[in-house]
N, CA, C and O of each residue as an XYZ file, in Angstrom:
260
protein
N      84.344     34.220    -87.702
C      84.881     34.373    -86.373
C      83.747     34.258    -85.364
O      82.700     34.885    -85.526
N      83.950     33.478    -84.353
C      82.933     33.227    -83.341
C      83.118     34.207    -82.197
O      84.208     34.322    -81.637
N      82.056     34.908    -81.855
C      82.098     35.853    -80.747
C      80.980     35.554    -79.769
O      79.870     35.190    -80.157
N      81.294     35.714    -78.498
C      80.299     35.564    -77.446
C      80.497     36.725    -76.479
O      81.592     36.927    -75.953
N      79.435     37.482    -76.251
C      79.527     38.569    -75.279
C      79.044     38.049    -73.936
O      77.978     37.442    -73.829
N      79.837     38.294    -72.933
C      79.488     37.843    -71.589
C      78.520     38.857    -71.007
O      78.830     40.044    -70.907
N      77.355     38.383    -70.629
C      76.330     39.257    -70.076
C      76.631     39.603    -68.625
O      77.428     38.947    -67.954
N      75.980     40.631    -68.179
C      76.171     41.068    -66.795
C      75.681     39.984    -65.840
O      74.605     39.420    -66.034
N      76.462     39.700    -64.823
C      76.157     38.692    -63.805
C      75.991     37.289    -64.390
O      75.261     36.469    -63.835
N      76.663     37.013    -65.502
C      76.604     35.675    -66.101
C      77.869     34.920    -65.715
O      78.972     35.452    -65.840
N      77.720     33.694    -65.249
C      78.918     32.909    -64.919
C      79.759     32.638    -66.174
O      79.235     32.481    -67.277
N      81.054     32.590    -65.969
C      81.971     32.368    -67.079
C      81.751     31.004    -67.725
O      81.905     30.856    -68.937
N      81.393     30.011    -66.918
C      81.168     28.656    -67.451
C      80.023     28.643    -68.459
O      80.079     27.948    -69.473
N      78.986     29.420    -68.164
C      77.837     29.457    -69.064
C      78.214     30.118    -70.390
O      77.812     29.653    -71.457
N      78.990     31.208    -70.318
C      79.437     31.884    -71.534
C      80.365     30.970    -72.332
O      80.309     30.946    -73.561
N      81.211     30.227    -71.640
C      82.112     29.290    -72.304
C      81.321     28.190    -73.000
O      81.683     27.768    -74.098
N      80.255     27.727    -72.378
C      79.397     26.705    -72.978
C      78.745     27.239    -74.261
O      78.662     26.526    -75.261
N      78.284     28.493    -74.227
C      77.697     29.100    -75.423
C      78.742     29.232    -76.528
O      78.444     29.012    -77.702
N      79.974     29.595    -76.144
C      81.056     29.705    -77.120
C      81.326     28.360    -77.772
O      81.495     28.281    -78.989
N      81.368     27.303    -76.974
C      81.635     25.967    -77.514
C      80.562     25.546    -78.501
O      80.865     24.942    -79.530
N      79.288     25.865    -78.191
C      78.194     25.507    -79.095
C      78.321     26.237    -80.425
O      78.142     25.639    -81.486
N      78.631     27.538    -80.367
C      78.805     28.308    -81.598
C      80.008     27.804    -82.381
O      79.973     27.733    -83.609
N      81.063     27.458    -81.673
C      82.292     26.950    -82.279
C      82.008     25.650    -83.032
O      82.459     25.469    -84.163
N      81.259     24.751    -82.400
C      80.906     23.480    -83.037
C      80.016     23.714    -84.247
O      80.212     23.099    -85.295
N      79.036     24.603    -84.104
C      78.088     24.860    -85.181
C      78.779     25.476    -86.392
O      78.397     25.206    -87.530
N      79.791     26.300    -86.154
C      80.524     26.930    -87.248
C      81.410     25.934    -87.979
O      81.789     26.185    -89.123
N      81.750     24.812    -87.355
C      82.558     23.778    -87.995
C      84.024     24.141    -88.103
O      84.707     23.689    -89.022
N      84.514     24.941    -87.191
C      85.902     25.397    -87.242
C      86.863     24.240    -87.002
O      87.839     24.081    -87.734
N      86.595     23.438    -85.988
C      87.493     22.333    -85.668
C      87.539     21.309    -86.796
O      88.605     20.784    -87.119
N      86.388     21.026    -87.392
C      86.334     20.075    -88.503
C      87.167     20.568    -89.683
O      87.859     19.791    -90.341
N      87.087     21.877    -89.940
C      87.846     22.469    -91.032
C      89.348     22.409    -90.758
O      90.132     22.130    -91.664
N      89.746     22.665    -89.533
C      91.163     22.610    -89.169
C      91.696     21.193    -89.325
O      92.785     20.991    -89.863
N      90.939     20.220    -88.860
C      91.377     18.823    -88.975
C      91.469     18.393    -90.431
O      92.372     17.647    -90.809
N      90.526     18.867    -91.250
C      90.520     18.487    -92.660
C      91.722     19.064    -93.393
O      92.264     18.418    -94.290
N      92.144     20.263    -93.028
C      93.253     20.923    -93.706
C      94.579     20.758    -92.986
O      95.551     21.425    -93.344
N      94.652     19.895    -91.987
C      95.886     19.762    -91.222
C      96.977     19.007    -91.988
O      98.153     19.110    -91.640
N      96.611     18.262    -93.007
C      97.599     17.547    -93.813
C      97.133     17.527    -95.264
O      95.941     17.645    -95.548
N      98.081     17.379    -96.169
C      97.776     17.382    -97.596
C      97.252     16.025    -98.022
O      97.775     14.983    -97.627
N      96.217     16.060    -98.831
C      95.638     14.843    -99.371
C      95.652     14.962   -100.891
O      95.170     15.947   -101.452
N      96.203     13.959   -101.542
C      96.254     13.984   -102.994
C      94.832     14.018   -103.553
O      93.919     13.443   -102.961
N      94.640     14.691   -104.694
C      93.301     14.776   -105.281
C      92.680     13.411   -105.556
O      91.474     13.237   -105.385
N      93.488     12.443   -105.979
C      92.944     11.114   -106.254
C      92.476     10.438   -104.963
O      91.446      9.764   -104.947
N      93.232     10.622   -103.891
C      92.829     10.048   -102.602
C      91.576     10.734   -102.074
O      90.716     10.094   -101.468
N      91.481     12.038   -102.308
C      90.300     12.774   -101.863
C      89.051     12.297   -102.602
O      87.988     12.151   -101.997
N      89.177     12.054   -103.908
C      88.060     11.544   -104.701
C      87.642     10.166   -104.213
O      86.452      9.870   -104.109
N      88.632      9.319   -103.912
C      88.347      7.965   -103.442
C      87.584      8.007   -102.127
O      86.633      7.249   -101.935
N      87.992      8.885   -101.225
C      87.330      9.012    -99.929
C      85.909      9.526   -100.117
O      84.979      9.030    -99.481
N      85.736     10.524   -100.990
C      84.398     11.063   -101.239
C      83.474      9.988   -101.810
O      82.312      9.880   -101.420
N      84.013      9.193   -102.745
C      83.208      8.121   -103.334
C      82.793      7.091   -102.299
O      81.645      6.646   -102.284
N      83.733      6.709   -101.425
C      83.408      5.698   -100.418
C      82.402      6.239    -99.404
O      81.527      5.503    -98.947
N      82.519      7.518    -99.051
C      81.548      8.108    -98.133
C      80.160      8.173    -98.767
O      79.157      7.909    -98.104
N      80.105      8.525   -100.054
C      78.825      8.585   -100.758
C      78.199      7.197   -100.842
O      76.990      7.047   -100.664
N      79.015      6.188   -101.112
C      78.514      4.818   -101.188
C      77.982      4.359    -99.837
O      76.931      3.722    -99.761
N      78.713      4.686    -98.770
C      78.285      4.331    -97.420
C      76.954      5.019    -97.075
O      76.057      4.414    -96.488
N      76.854      6.304    -97.460
C      75.624      7.053    -97.218
C      74.443      6.433    -97.960
O      73.346      6.307    -97.416
N      74.692      6.044    -99.226
C      73.638      5.452   -100.043
C      73.186      4.113    -99.457
O      71.989      3.832    -99.398
N      74.136      3.293    -99.028
C      73.787      2.003    -98.430
C      72.964      2.185    -97.166
O      72.010      1.448    -96.916
N      73.350      3.184    -96.368
C      72.630      3.455    -95.120
C      71.188      3.888    -95.410
O      70.262      3.442    -94.733
N      70.995      4.747    -96.403
C      69.631      5.203    -96.727
C      68.809      4.055    -97.303
O      67.611      3.952    -97.043
N      69.452      3.197    -98.083
C      68.729      2.042    -98.633
C      68.340      1.076    -97.523
O      67.243      0.519    -97.552
N      69.217      0.868    -96.546
C      68.901     -0.022    -95.442
C      67.754      0.531    -94.602
O      66.888     -0.218    -94.152
N      67.755      1.840    -94.397
C      66.662      2.455    -93.640
C      65.357      2.378    -94.417
O      64.297      2.154    -93.833
N      65.428      2.563    -95.729
C      64.223      2.511    -96.568
C      63.646      1.098    -96.611
O      62.429      0.942    -96.720
N      64.483      0.069    -96.528
C      64.022     -1.309    -96.594
C      63.375     -1.788    -95.292
O      62.669     -2.797    -95.276
N      63.617     -1.072    -94.225
C      63.024     -1.482    -92.950
C      61.605     -1.217    -92.927
O      60.940     -1.499    -91.929
């Protein structure tokens, strides 16, 4: 759970900005989007494999430069 205490004489916008940063860092939105619909285990494996392959290609391309 993300908590932000508003300090004395602190503008609300600044506290809201700190909340957004903590919210992003905690990965709450990413988790909600990931669990918003059911994905079959086989489809999940396929996606993981393709992401790993993409990551590997990217690191190889950077290493070759």
